[in-house]
C-alpha positions as semicolon CSV with decimal commas, in nm:
position;residue;x (nm);y (nm);z (nm)
1;M;-3,102;-4,483;0,605
2;D;-2,958;-4,383;0,266
3;L;-3,248;-4,145;0,202
4;K;-3,191;-3,963;0,534
5;W;-2,820;-3,928;0,458
6;E;-2,897;-3,790;0,111
7;R;-3,143;-3,536;0,251
8;A;-2,890;-3,424;0,514
9;A;-2,618;-3,391;0,246
10;I;-2,849;-3,182;0,024
11;A;-2,936;-2,960;0,321
12;R;-2,568;-2,905;0,396
13;R;-2,496;-2,819;0,032
14;R;-2,783;-2,571;0,028
15;K;-2,644;-2,402;0,339
16;V;-2,295;-2,384;0,187
17;F;-2,442;-2,248;-0,138
18;A;-2,650;-1,989;0,049
19;I;-2,354;-1,875;0,261
20;T;-2,125;-1,862;-0,043
21;S;-2,384;-1,661;-0,237
22;I;-2,423;-1,410;0,046
23;V;-2,045;-1,371;0,079
24;L;-2,014;-1,326;-0,300
25;I;-2,290;-1,063;-0,304
26;I;-2,119;-0,875;-0,020
27;L;-1,784;-0,888;-0,201
28;L;-1,942;-0,762;-0,524
29;A;-2,111;-0,481;-0,333
30;V;-1,782;-0,380;-0,169
31;I;-1,604;-0,386;-0,506
32;A;-1,880;-0,176;-0,662
33;V;-1,867;0,079;-0,380
34;R;-1,488;0,102;-0,394
35;K;-1,491;0,132;-0,771
36;N;-1,730;0,423;-0,756
37;T;-1,569;0,601;-0,460
38;Q;-1,205;0,594;-0,565
39;E;-0,973;0,872;-0,458
40;W;-0,944;1,026;-0,804
41;M;-1,324;1,031;-0,841
42;R;-1,357;1,237;-0,524
43;Y;-1,098;1,481;-0,655
44;Q;-1,280;1,516;-0,987
45;K;-1,616;1,574;-0,821
46;E;-1,462;1,838;-0,597
47;Y;-1,287;2,003;-0,892
48;Y;-1,602;2,025;-1,099
49;K;-1,794;2,159;-0,801
50;K;-1,532;2,434;-0,765
51;L;-1,538;2,499;-1,141
52;S;-1,917;2,520;-1,135
53;D;-1,900;2,779;-0,855
54;K;-1,634;2,984;-1,036
55;L;-1,825;2,987;-1,366
56;K;-2,165;2,993;-1,199
57;D;-2,266;2,711;-1,428
58;P;-2,431;2,411;-1,253
59;Q;-2,381;2,176;-1,548
60;F;-2,023;2,096;-1,440
61;E;-2,143;1,954;-1,107
62;H;-2,303;1,663;-1,292
63;K;-2,003;1,577;-1,510
64;S;-1,923;1,206;-1,493
65;P;-1,576;1,122;-1,360
66;K;-1,332;0,949;-1,594
67;V;-0,963;0,868;-1,606
68;E;-0,776;1,132;-1,805
69;Q;-0,479;0,999;-2,002
70;I;-0,202;1,149;-2,212
71;W;-0,030;0,893;-2,432
72;L;0,302;1,001;-2,582
73;P;0,452;0,714;-2,785
74;Q;0,747;0,931;-2,889
75;L;0,843;0,962;-2,522
76;E;0,731;0,607;-2,445
77;T;0,514;0,735;-2,163
78;T;0,155;0,729;-2,048
79;D;0,053;0,999;-1,802
80;R;-0,269;0,997;-1,603
81;C;-0,162;1,278;-1,371
82;T;-0,433;1,511;-1,502
83;T;-0,695;1,268;-1,373
84;C;-0,648;1,438;-1,035
85;H;-0,466;1,755;-1,144
86;L;-0,753;1,874;-1,362
87;G;-0,685;2,242;-1,304
88;V;-0,322;2,227;-1,413
89;N;-0,391;2,431;-1,727
90;N;-0,680;2,640;-1,595
91;P;-0,586;2,998;-1,489
92;L;-0,900;3,010;-1,274
93;F;-0,721;2,776;-1,034
94;A;-0,397;2,974;-1,003
95;D;-0,451;3,017;-0,627
96;A;-0,620;2,685;-0,560
97;E;-0,477;2,412;-0,338
98;Q;-0,340;2,086;-0,475
99;P;-0,436;1,880;-0,663
100;F;-0,646;2,151;-0,832
101;K;-0,382;2,423;-0,853
102;A;-0,286;2,552;-1,199
103;H;0,076;2,505;-1,303
104;P;0,278;2,804;-1,179
105;G;0,428;3,051;-1,427
106;D;0,382;3,029;-1,801
107;L;0,581;2,710;-1,849
108;L;0,290;2,526;-2,011
109;K;0,272;2,795;-2,280
110;N;0,587;2,653;-2,440
111;H;0,552;2,305;-2,290
112;P;0,189;2,203;-2,354
113;V;0,080;1,902;-2,154
114;E;-0,051;1,725;-2,463
115;K;0,301;1,726;-2,611
116;Y;0,522;1,686;-2,303
117;G;0,298;1,518;-2,051
118;C;0,397;1,542;-1,684
119;T;0,648;1,272;-1,599
120;I;0,918;1,389;-1,842
121;C;0,973;1,669;-1,588
122;H;0,818;1,546;-1,265
123;Q;0,905;1,175;-1,297
124;G;0,698;0,950;-1,067
125;D;0,456;0,685;-1,191
126;G;0,251;0,843;-1,465
127;Q;0,005;0,553;-1,480
128;A;-0,092;0,576;-1,114
129;V;-0,422;0,736;-1,013
130;A;-0,368;0,719;-0,636
131;V;-0,163;0,962;-0,428
132;E;0,032;0,701;-0,233
133;A;0,131;0,519;-0,554
134;T;0,346;0,801;-0,691
135;H;0,393;1,080;-0,436
136;G;0,718;0,977;-0,272
137;P;0,902;0,830;-0,128
138;V;0,736;0,527;-0,286
139;P;0,895;0,181;-0,250
140;H;1,020;0,019;-0,571
141;L;0,954;0,326;-0,787
142;N;1,226;0,369;-1,051
143;R;1,189;0,747;-1,073
144;Q;1,070;0,919;-0,760
145;L;0,844;1,219;-0,800
146;L;1,017;1,557;-0,833
147;S;0,838;1,868;-0,712
148;G;0,916;2,230;-0,642
149;D;1,270;2,341;-0,727
150;F;1,381;1,981;-0,779
151;V;1,197;1,974;-1,113
152;Q;1,471;2,206;-1,244
153;S;1,701;1,902;-1,262
154;S;1,482;1,758;-1,540
155;C;1,521;2,059;-1,771
156;V;1,858;1,930;-1,892
157;K;1,686;1,637;-2,060
158;C;1,579;1,869;-2,340
159;H;1,773;2,189;-2,272
160;T;2,112;2,027;-2,315
161;D;2,310;2,353;-2,297
162;L;2,228;2,432;-1,935
163;H;2,569;2,298;-1,830
164;D;2,729;2,556;-2,061
165;T;2,845;2,838;-1,833
166;S;2,759;3,092;-2,101
167;V;2,389;3,010;-2,041
168;T;2,264;3,202;-1,737
169;E;1,942;3,277;-1,553
170;K;1,879;3,557;-1,802
171;D;1,846;3,291;-2,070
172;F;1,658;3,031;-1,871
173;P;1,464;3,060;-1,540
174;V;1,621;2,780;-1,335
175;P;1,797;2,982;-1,061
176;V;1,848;2,696;-0,814
177;F;2,006;2,476;-1,082
178;F;2,244;2,758;-1,177
179;E;2,325;2,818;-0,811
180;G;2,423;2,453;-0,782
181;R;2,631;2,476;-1,100
182;N;2,818;2,777;-0,959
183;L;2,875;2,599;-0,628
184;T;3,055;2,312;-0,805
185;F;3,322;2,566;-0,901
186;Q;3,315;2,743;-0,565
187;F;3,373;2,419;-0,373
188;G;3,608;2,275;-0,635
189;C;3,403;1,962;-0,698
190;R;3,593;1,886;-1,019
191;V;3,920;1,849;-0,828
192;C;3,798;1,504;-0,718
193;H;3,499;1,428;-0,943
194;K;3,475;1,410;-1,319
195;I;3,174;1,604;-1,445
196;N;3,088;1,600;-1,814
197;G;3,442;1,511;-1,917
198;E;3,628;1,744;-1,680
199;G;3,773;1,673;-1,338
200;G;3,969;1,431;-1,124
201;A;3,936;1,066;-1,041
202;I;3,967;1,064;-0,661
203;G;3,590;1,046;-0,617
204;P;3,328;0,873;-0,832
205;E;3,235;1,027;-1,166
206;L;2,913;1,225;-1,144
207;T;2,834;1,243;-1,515
208;G;2,497;1,082;-1,584
209;L;2,411;1,050;-1,215
210;G;2,065;1,202;-1,259
211;S;1,965;0,935;-1,511
212;K;2,024;0,648;-1,268
213;T;1,722;0,467;-1,131
214;E;1,659;0,450;-0,759
215;L;1,756;0,083;-0,765
216;E;2,085;0,151;-0,944
217;F;2,173;0,407;-0,679
218;L;2,056;0,190;-0,389
219;L;2,271;-0,105;-0,496
220;V;2,594;0,090;-0,444
221;H;2,499;0,328;-0,161
222;D;2,427;0,260;0,205
223;F;2,108;0,432;0,322
224;Q;2,111;0,324;0,686
225;H;2,256;0,655;0,809
226;V;2,015;0,875;0,611
227;K;1,777;1,043;0,856
228;D;1,488;1,034;0,612
229;F;1,549;0,661;0,561
230;Q;1,529;0,600;0,936
231;R;1,214;0,809;0,983
232;A;1,033;0,644;0,695
233;K;1,116;0,292;0,817
234;G;1,342;0,194;0,534
235;I;1,216;0,416;0,252
236;S;1,416;0,707;0,114
237;T;1,527;0,853;-0,217
238;M;1,843;0,910;-0,413
239;A;1,787;1,287;-0,384
240;Q;1,765;1,267;-0,005
241;W;2,086;1,062;0,020
242;I;2,274;1,315;-0,195
243;Y;2,131;1,610;0,000
244;E;2,224;1,472;0,341
245;H;2,566;1,365;0,210
246;F;2,638;1,724;0,103
247;L;2,541;1,849;0,449
248;D;2,760;1,601;0,637
249;P;2,954;1,349;0,424
250;T;3,102;1,140;0,708
251;A;2,763;1,112;0,879
252;I;2,625;0,936;0,571
253;V;2,941;0,743;0,481
254;P;3,117;0,684;0,817
255;G;3,287;0,366;0,704
256;D;3,300;0,038;0,897
257;P;3,622;-0,043;1,089
258;A;3,510;-0,403;1,142
259;L;3,495;-0,454;0,766
260;K;3,798;-0,232;0,710
261;I;3,588;0,014;0,509
262;P;3,721;0,370;0,547
263;P;3,495;0,674;0,578
264;T;3,438;0,898;0,281
265;L;3,725;1,121;0,171
266;M;3,486;1,405;0,094
267;P;3,542;1,694;0,336
268;N;3,263;1,872;0,517
269;F;3,232;2,212;0,347
270;G;2,987;2,342;0,606
271;M;2,718;2,392;0,346
272;S;2,390;2,558;0,432
273;T;2,071;2,365;0,363
274;G;2,008;2,592;0,064
275;Q;2,350;2,519;-0,083
276;A;2,308;2,145;-0,030
277;K;1,969;2,160;-0,200
278;A;2,105;2,356;-0,498
279;L;2,396;2,114;-0,542
280;T;2,160;1,818;-0,519
281;I;1,942;1,965;-0,794
282;Y;2,249;2,028;-1,007
283;V;2,393;1,677;-0,982
284;L;2,049;1,529;-1,047
285;G;2,061;1,738;-1,364
286;L;2,373;1,554;-1,481
287;R;2,192;1,343;-1,737
288;N;2,288;1,059;-1,967
289;P;2,120;1,120;-2,306
290;A;2,147;0,751;-2,396
291;V;1,940;0,661;-2,090
292;D;1,689;0,946;-2,111
293;A;1,642;0,879;-2,485
294;V;1,457;1,205;-2,547
295;P;1,364;1,238;-2,917
296;H;1,556;1,497;-3,119
297;E;1,241;1,701;-3,178
298;Y;1,231;1,779;-2,804
299;I;1,595;1,883;-2,775
300;S;1,639;2,259;-2,745
301;Q;1,982;2,411;-2,807
302;K;2,112;2,736;-2,662
303;R;1,993;2,948;-2,953
304;L;1,637;2,829;-2,887
305;V;1,642;2,828;-2,508
306;K;1,445;3,151;-2,466
307;G;1,158;3,040;-2,686
308;N;1,140;2,677;-2,579
């Protein structure tokens, strides 16, 4: 009797071991396949295929994919953006689609990637190597990715004189930022808001707004009336809130009579979408140097603005 029970128990254990081994092998195979077919690997293979065609050199087609990384201890940042954006510094890809497209203009001439990286201007998660992990809006990301004209708001981190009205587009090519700066005077923003030491106290101070994290902004602002927030099922950005607030202040801050919370005092100026965008870029450029903590070697004063 005992012998039969022991044989049956051994048989059961063998079955469990066999099933577990098969499951483990399948899991290892899935992991291996995923590891070797990651998104960034596909981008690299496609980039090198394009490069091979452009140079008519087949050796690039066989280049092994690897994670590209720029480590900048002075900026306390690690950027892996060039893992996918391999053509960012290659003029052959000036007309290519993303993520292969070369950086527009000659900005990298005075801002080499190996010294500045990417996230000092574009923000986002520099350590991510997947599109959905940094191309916003991304939940729980401290600094949402900035692209297009919105990157102009980051220039103030180093070019600290851009708020000086004597600096114009002739000195520095950030036209949308300067448009926003001019609109603050046109609409009289400083009557109610203090900006860089000047202005009233009716509305909240805007100095340093651009250096706030998404969480800091979220904790004191209601997003439920932001259209982008509603469309994205509860995900939006500080930039989107500011933009929509400029377009229609009371739509974003209507107040709550039940809680005796009044609507915003900010009037509707009837701004165009372009004006709202320019003002958003400008206020995002209101930086706090203590928070940004950009090393002195990166700071460029007015006398150097043309060459840096």
